[in-house]
C-alpha positions as CSV (number, residue, x, y, z in Angstrom):
1,X,-19.8,-6.3,13.6
2,X,-18.2,-9.0,11.6
3,X,-19.0,-12.6,12.3
4,X,-15.4,-13.1,13.6
5,X,-15.9,-10.4,16.1
6,X,-19.3,-11.8,17.2
7,X,-17.9,-15.2,17.6
8,X,-15.0,-13.9,19.8
9,X,-17.1,-11.8,21.9
10,X,-19.8,-14.7,22.3
11,X,-17.0,-16.7,23.7
12,X,-16.1,-13.9,26.2
13,X,-17.9,-13.5,29.5
14,X,-18.9,-10.1,28.9
15,X,-21.8,-8.4,26.8
16,X,-20.0,-5.5,26.2
17,X,-19.5,-4.4,22.5
18,X,-21.6,-7.4,21.5
19,X,-24.9,-6.8,19.2
20,X,-26.0,-10.7,19.7
21,X,-24.5,-14.0,20.6
22,X,-23.2,-15.8,17.4
23,X,-25.5,-18.5,15.9
24,X,-23.4,-21.3,14.6
25,X,-23.6,-25.2,14.6
26,X,-20.9,-27.3,16.5
27,X,-20.1,-29.7,13.8
28,X,-20.8,-30.2,10.1
29,X,-24.2,-32.3,9.4
30,X,-24.2,-36.1,8.9
31,X,-24.8,-37.1,5.4
32,X,-27.3,-39.3,6.1
33,X,-29.2,-36.7,8.1
34,X,-29.0,-34.4,5.1
35,X,-30.3,-37.1,2.8
36,X,-33.4,-37.4,5.1
37,X,-33.9,-33.8,5.0
38,X,-33.8,-33.6,1.1
39,X,-36.8,-36.0,1.4
40,X,-38.6,-33.4,3.6
41,X,-37.9,-30.5,1.2
42,X,-34.2,-29.3,1.4
43,X,-32.9,-28.4,-1.6
44,X,-29.0,-28.9,-1.6
45,X,-25.9,-30.4,-3.5
46,X,-24.2,-31.5,-0.1
47,X,-24.3,-35.1,-0.9
48,X,-23.4,-34.6,-4.6
49,X,-20.2,-32.9,-3.6
50,X,-19.1,-34.6,-0.3
51,X,-19.0,-38.5,0.7
52,X,-17.8,-40.3,3.7
53,X,-14.0,-41.3,3.7
54,X,-13.4,-45.0,2.8
55,X,-11.2,-45.6,5.9
56,X,-12.2,-44.9,9.6
57,X,-8.9,-43.1,10.4
58,X,-10.0,-40.1,8.1
59,X,-12.3,-37.7,9.7
60,X,-14.9,-35.6,8.0
61,X,-15.9,-35.9,4.3
62,X,-13.8,-36.1,1.2
63,X,-14.9,-34.8,-2.1
64,X,-17.5,-36.7,-4.2
65,X,-17.7,-34.6,-7.5
66,X,-14.0,-34.7,-8.5
67,X,-10.8,-36.8,-8.3
68,X,-9.3,-36.9,-5.0
69,X,-5.5,-36.3,-5.1
70,X,-3.2,-37.2,-2.1
71,X,-2.7,-33.6,-0.9
72,X,-6.3,-33.3,-0.4
73,X,-6.2,-35.6,2.5
74,X,-3.5,-33.2,4.0
75,X,-4.3,-29.7,3.5
76,X,-8.0,-30.5,4.0
77,X,-10.3,-27.7,2.4
78,X,-12.5,-30.4,0.6
79,X,-15.5,-30.3,3.1
80,X,-15.3,-26.3,3.3
81,X,-17.4,-24.9,0.6
82,X,-20.4,-27.2,0.6
83,X,-20.8,-27.2,4.4
84,X,-20.4,-23.2,4.5
85,X,-23.2,-23.1,1.9
86,X,-25.2,-25.3,3.6
87,X,-25.2,-23.6,7.4
88,X,-25.9,-20.3,5.4
89,X,-28.8,-21.8,3.7
90,X,-30.2,-23.0,7.1
91,X,-29.8,-19.5,8.6
92,X,-26.6,-20.0,10.7
93,X,-23.8,-17.9,10.9
94,X,-21.7,-19.9,8.8
95,X,-17.9,-20.7,9.7
96,X,-15.3,-22.2,7.3
97,X,-14.2,-25.8,8.5
98,X,-10.7,-26.7,7.4
99,X,-7.8,-29.0,8.6
100,X,-4.2,-29.9,8.3
101,X,-3.4,-33.7,8.5
102,X,0.1,-35.3,8.8
103,X,0.3,-37.5,5.7
104,X,-0.4,-41.0,7.2
105,X,-3.0,-41.7,4.6
106,X,-0.4,-42.2,2.1
107,X,-0.2,-46.0,1.1
108,X,-1.1,-47.4,-2.0
109,X,-4.3,-49.5,-1.7
110,X,-3.5,-53.4,-2.2
111,X,-5.7,-56.3,-2.4
112,X,-4.1,-59.0,-0.1
113,X,-6.8,-61.8,-0.3
114,X,-10.1,-62.1,-2.3
115,X,-12.8,-64.8,-1.8
116,X,-16.4,-64.9,-2.7
117,X,-17.2,-63.9,0.9
118,X,-14.9,-60.9,1.6
119,X,-11.5,-59.5,0.6
120,X,-8.5,-58.2,2.8
121,X,-6.9,-55.0,1.8
122,X,-4.2,-52.7,3.0
123,X,-5.8,-49.5,2.9
124,X,-4.5,-45.8,2.4
125,X,-3.8,-45.5,6.3
126,X,-1.5,-48.6,6.0
127,X,-4.1,-50.8,8.2
128,X,-5.3,-54.0,7.0
129,X,-8.9,-54.9,7.1
130,X,-11.0,-57.4,6.3
131,X,-14.4,-56.3,4.5
132,X,-17.2,-58.5,3.9
133,X,-18.9,-58.3,0.3
134,X,-22.5,-59.0,1.3
135,X,-22.6,-57.1,4.4
136,X,-21.9,-53.4,5.5
137,X,-19.0,-54.7,8.0
138,X,-15.2,-54.9,8.1
139,X,-12.7,-56.2,10.7
140,X,-9.4,-54.7,11.6
141,X,-6.9,-57.4,10.9
142,X,-3.4,-55.3,11.5
143,X,-3.0,-51.8,12.5
144,X,-0.1,-49.9,10.8
145,X,1.8,-49.6,14.0
146,X,2.3,-52.5,16.6
147,X,5.5,-51.8,18.1
148,X,8.7,-49.7,18.1
149,X,9.9,-51.5,14.6
150,X,6.7,-51.0,12.9
151,X,6.6,-47.2,14.3
152,X,10.0,-46.7,12.7
153,X,8.7,-47.9,9.2
154,X,5.7,-46.1,9.2
155,X,7.5,-42.6,10.3
156,X,9.9,-42.9,7.4
157,X,7.1,-43.8,5.0
158,X,5.4,-40.6,6.2
159,X,8.4,-38.7,6.0
160,X,8.6,-39.5,2.2
161,X,5.0,-38.4,1.7
162,X,5.2,-35.3,3.8
163,X,8.4,-34.3,1.6
164,X,6.6,-34.9,-1.6
165,X,3.3,-33.4,-0.6
166,X,3.5,-30.6,2.4
167,X,5.3,-28.3,0.1
168,X,4.7,-24.6,0.3
169,X,3.3,-24.4,-3.1
170,X,0.4,-27.1,-2.1
171,X,-0.1,-25.0,1.1
172,X,-0.7,-21.9,-0.8
173,X,-3.0,-23.4,-3.1
174,X,-5.3,-24.9,-0.5
175,X,-5.2,-21.8,1.8
176,X,-4.6,-18.7,-0.2
177,X,-8.2,-18.4,-1.6
178,X,-9.6,-17.7,2.2
179,X,-6.9,-15.1,3.2
180,X,-8.7,-11.9,2.0
181,X,-12.0,-12.7,3.4
182,X,-10.8,-14.0,6.5
183,X,-8.6,-10.9,7.3
184,X,-11.7,-8.9,6.5
185,X,-13.5,-10.9,9.4
186,X,-16.5,-11.8,7.1
187,X,-16.5,-15.1,8.4
188,X,-14.4,-17.2,11.4
189,X,-12.4,-20.2,10.5
190,X,-12.7,-23.5,12.8
191,X,-9.6,-25.5,12.2
192,X,-9.1,-29.0,13.1
193,X,-5.9,-30.7,14.2
194,X,-5.5,-34.4,15.1
195,X,-5.0,-34.6,19.0
196,X,-2.1,-36.4,21.0
197,X,-4.5,-39.2,22.2
198,X,-6.3,-39.5,18.8
199,X,-3.1,-40.1,17.0
200,X,-2.1,-43.2,18.9
201,X,-5.4,-44.7,18.7
202,X,-5.3,-44.0,14.8
203,X,-1.8,-45.9,14.4
204,X,-2.2,-48.6,16.8
205,X,-6.0,-49.2,17.6
206,X,-7.4,-48.8,21.3
207,X,-6.5,-51.7,23.2
208,X,-2.8,-51.9,22.1
209,X,-2.5,-48.0,22.1
210,X,-3.4,-48.4,26.1
211,X,-0.8,-51.1,26.6
212,X,1.5,-49.0,24.8
213,X,1.7,-46.4,27.6
214,X,3.3,-49.0,29.9
215,X,5.1,-51.1,27.3
216,X,6.3,-48.6,24.8
217,X,6.5,-45.2,26.6
218,X,9.6,-44.1,24.6
219,X,7.8,-44.9,21.4
220,X,4.8,-42.7,22.5
221,X,7.4,-40.0,23.1
222,X,8.7,-40.2,19.6
223,X,5.3,-40.2,17.8
224,X,4.4,-37.2,19.8
225,X,7.9,-35.5,19.1
226,X,7.2,-36.3,15.3
227,X,3.4,-34.8,15.8
228,X,4.5,-31.5,17.2
229,X,7.8,-30.9,15.0
230,X,5.3,-31.3,11.9
231,X,2.6,-29.2,13.4
232,X,5.0,-26.3,14.5
233,X,6.8,-26.3,10.9
234,X,3.5,-26.5,9.1
235,X,1.2,-24.2,11.2
236,X,3.9,-21.7,11.5
237,X,3.3,-21.1,7.7
238,X,-0.4,-21.9,7.5
239,X,-1.2,-19.2,10.4
240,X,0.8,-16.8,7.8
241,X,-2.1,-17.3,5.4
242,X,-5.2,-17.9,7.6
243,X,-5.9,-17.0,11.3
244,X,-8.4,-19.6,12.7
245,X,-10.4,-18.1,15.3
246,X,-11.1,-21.5,17.1
247,X,-8.3,-24.6,16.6
248,X,-9.5,-27.7,18.2
249,X,-7.8,-30.8,18.6
250,X,-9.6,-34.0,18.1
251,X,-9.1,-36.2,21.1
252,X,-12.2,-38.4,21.8
253,X,-10.6,-39.8,24.9
254,X,-13.8,-40.4,26.7
255,X,-16.7,-42.7,27.1
256,X,-19.8,-42.6,28.6
257,X,-18.1,-43.8,31.9
258,X,-15.4,-41.3,31.6
259,X,-12.0,-40.9,30.3
260,X,-9.7,-43.8,28.7
261,X,-6.7,-42.6,30.4
262,X,-5.9,-41.5,33.9
263,X,-5.1,-38.0,34.9
264,X,-1.5,-39.2,35.6
265,X,-1.1,-40.7,32.5
266,X,-2.5,-37.5,30.8
267,X,0.0,-35.5,32.6
268,X,2.7,-37.7,31.6
269,X,2.0,-38.1,28.0
270,X,-0.5,-35.6,26.8
271,X,-0.2,-32.4,28.8
272,X,3.5,-31.9,27.7
273,X,2.4,-31.9,24.0
274,X,-0.3,-29.2,24.9
275,X,2.2,-27.0,26.8
276,X,4.6,-27.1,24.2
277,X,2.2,-26.3,21.2
278,X,-0.7,-24.1,22.3
279,X,1.7,-21.1,23.1
280,X,3.2,-21.7,19.6
281,X,-0.4,-21.3,18.0
282,X,-1.5,-18.3,20.2
283,X,1.8,-16.3,19.5
284,X,0.8,-16.7,15.8
285,X,-2.8,-15.2,16.2
286,X,-5.0,-18.4,17.1
287,X,-7.4,-16.9,19.7
288,X,-9.2,-20.1,21.3
289,X,-7.7,-23.5,22.0
290,X,-10.6,-26.1,22.1
291,X,-10.5,-30.2,22.6
292,X,-12.9,-32.1,20.9
293,X,-14.0,-35.5,22.8
294,X,-17.3,-37.3,23.2
295,X,-18.3,-38.8,26.5
296,X,-17.8,-37.7,30.0
297,X,-14.3,-35.9,30.0
298,X,-15.2,-34.0,33.2
299,X,-12.5,-35.6,35.3
300,X,-9.6,-34.3,33.0
301,X,-10.9,-30.5,33.0
302,X,-8.3,-29.5,35.5
303,X,-5.3,-31.3,33.5
304,X,-6.4,-29.8,30.1
305,X,-6.9,-26.5,31.7
306,X,-3.5,-26.5,33.4
307,X,-2.0,-27.6,30.0
308,X,-3.4,-24.3,28.4
309,X,-6.8,-25.5,27.0
310,X,-9.5,-22.9,26.8
311,X,-12.5,-25.1,26.2
312,X,-14.3,-28.2,25.0
313,X,-17.0,-29.5,22.4
314,X,-19.4,-31.1,21.8
315,X,-20.1,-31.6,25.6
316,X,-22.1,-35.1,25.3
317,X,-25.5,-34.6,27.3
318,X,-26.2,-38.4,26.7
319,X,-23.0,-39.3,28.3
320,X,-24.2,-37.7,31.2
321,X,-22.4,-34.2,31.0
322,X,-24.7,-31.6,32.3
323,X,-23.2,-28.4,31.0
324,X,-24.9,-26.3,33.7
325,X,-23.3,-28.4,36.3
326,X,-20.0,-28.4,34.7
327,X,-19.8,-24.8,34.4
328,X,-20.8,-24.4,38.1
329,X,-17.7,-26.4,38.9
330,X,-15.4,-24.7,36.5
331,X,-16.5,-21.2,35.6
332,X,-13.8,-19.8,33.5
333,X,-14.0,-23.0,31.1
334,X,-15.6,-22.2,27.7
335,X,-17.9,-24.6,25.8
336,X,-19.4,-25.3,22.3
337,X,-22.4,-27.7,22.2
338,X,-24.4,-28.8,25.0
339,X,-27.9,-28.9,23.7
340,X,-29.1,-32.3,23.7
341,X,-29.7,-33.4,20.2
342,X,-32.4,-35.8,21.1
343,X,-34.6,-33.0,22.1
344,X,-34.9,-31.9,18.5
345,X,-36.4,-35.2,17.6
346,X,-39.4,-34.7,20.5
347,X,-40.6,-31.5,19.0
348,X,-41.1,-27.7,19.7
349,X,-41.9,-28.1,23.4
350,X,-38.7,-29.9,24.3
351,X,-36.5,-27.8,22.2
352,X,-37.7,-24.9,24.3
353,X,-37.4,-26.5,27.4
354,X,-33.9,-27.4,26.6
355,X,-32.9,-23.7,25.7
356,X,-34.7,-22.9,29.1
357,X,-32.0,-25.3,30.8
358,X,-29.0,-23.8,29.2
359,X,-30.2,-20.2,29.4
360,X,-27.8,-19.6,32.7
361,X,-24.9,-20.7,30.9
362,X,-25.7,-18.8,27.6
363,X,-26.2,-15.5,29.8
364,X,-22.9,-16.0,31.3
365,X,-21.1,-16.2,28.1
366,X,-18.1,-18.2,27.3
367,X,-20.5,-20.5,25.6
368,X,-21.5,-21.0,21.7
369,X,-24.8,-22.9,22.1
370,X,-25.2,-25.8,19.6
371,X,-25.9,-29.4,19.5
372,X,-24.0,-32.0,21.3
373,X,-22.4,-33.4,18.4
374,X,-24.7,-33.4,15.0
375,X,-28.4,-34.0,14.4
376,X,-29.3,-37.6,14.3
377,X,-30.8,-39.0,10.8
378,X,-34.2,-39.6,12.3
379,X,-34.5,-35.8,13.1
380,X,-37.4,-34.0,11.3
381,X,-36.2,-31.4,9.1
382,X,-39.2,-29.0,10.4
383,X,-37.9,-29.7,13.9
384,X,-34.4,-28.7,13.0
385,X,-35.6,-25.5,11.3
386,X,-37.5,-24.5,14.5
387,X,-34.4,-25.1,16.8
388,X,-32.0,-23.0,14.3
389,X,-35.0,-20.2,14.8
390,X,-35.1,-20.6,18.3
391,X,-31.4,-20.7,18.6
392,X,-31.0,-17.4,16.8
393,X,-33.8,-15.8,19.3
394,X,-32.3,-17.2,22.3
395,X,-28.6,-16.1,21.4
396,X,-30.2,-12.6,20.7
397,X,-32.1,-12.4,24.1
398,X,-29.5,-13.6,26.4
399,X,-26.3,-12.1,24.8
400,X,-25.4,-8.7,23.5
401,X,-27.3,-5.3,23.4
402,X,-30.7,-7.0,24.6
403,X,-29.2,-8.9,27.5
404,X,-27.6,-5.6,28.8
405,X,-30.9,-3.7,28.3
406,X,-32.5,-6.3,30.5
407,X,-29.9,-6.2,33.2
């Protein structure tokens, strides 16, 4: 059985044809956590290859061991190989992690003010931020989009970058090298796209964005139209090269107290985007569409499902989301994550108890068991290796041939 087949069948609700459950991690690891593990014996070049981006609107990692050119931010495969190799080294069924980004990160950096205490800089995302020189602190001074006028300016700027960098030649240079192995099913591809709530936050910041639903509804619809048109043009071609087995939209629209928008606002502004893009992606071979959001998203599950979403990750336990209860309420929804990452800090007994808590959902299927985000920097390496070992054992015991034999 190929890794692609195993992942797909693990996310089904049947054991038929499945040898064992897939053993995967939810997200790539934190660089600080890997640095701690290196002190405890892990040998890896992860932190020599990758670094955290300089601006907060860029998600994931960027290359550290070579020059980063603008197109690297858009056809995003920089983080793929080091993470793949590390996950394989740790004992996971590794996945290839890639993304496509609209070229919002296309401004020339410019220092606007420089003093002994701080400097003010226009960053590559067009935001103006104040950075303190003697403290690890920055303040947002001005987002790139404030109103309809600034959106039109930013849109025109982005379109110029799009025409310059998002070419067929650059696309093939980024993704062609994965075509053959992906076609053979050697590994699944987990692909990211910026979501339709996320894009507004990245352009405007949280509070102005929430006011914009009321003050600038036509602008929001135009932003989404711009986003959808680019996604359809680009993904129509990318999906001829690679076939992501899971594509997830980064949204992060929830906190511990629930979603930041109401179901009505979601249905008015966000749901139409999903209803348009999901059939487009699935017709071109994407098998599963997930949404990435921290916090308690459960109030919006019916709205997302009605818009065509298959599942969610990372299922944030420490925001009060109990995957066992959520599965009881929504039996056909799929999940990735849900294992309380803080239990790994507590040791082997706590890890075993957490797997026991999750066992009913694992046995039901439609679930890739993994930690609810990323292992925290204080996580002992020995404990994490035990977690990975137990994950493999539990996914074998609860899914596939062994589970069928026990029935």
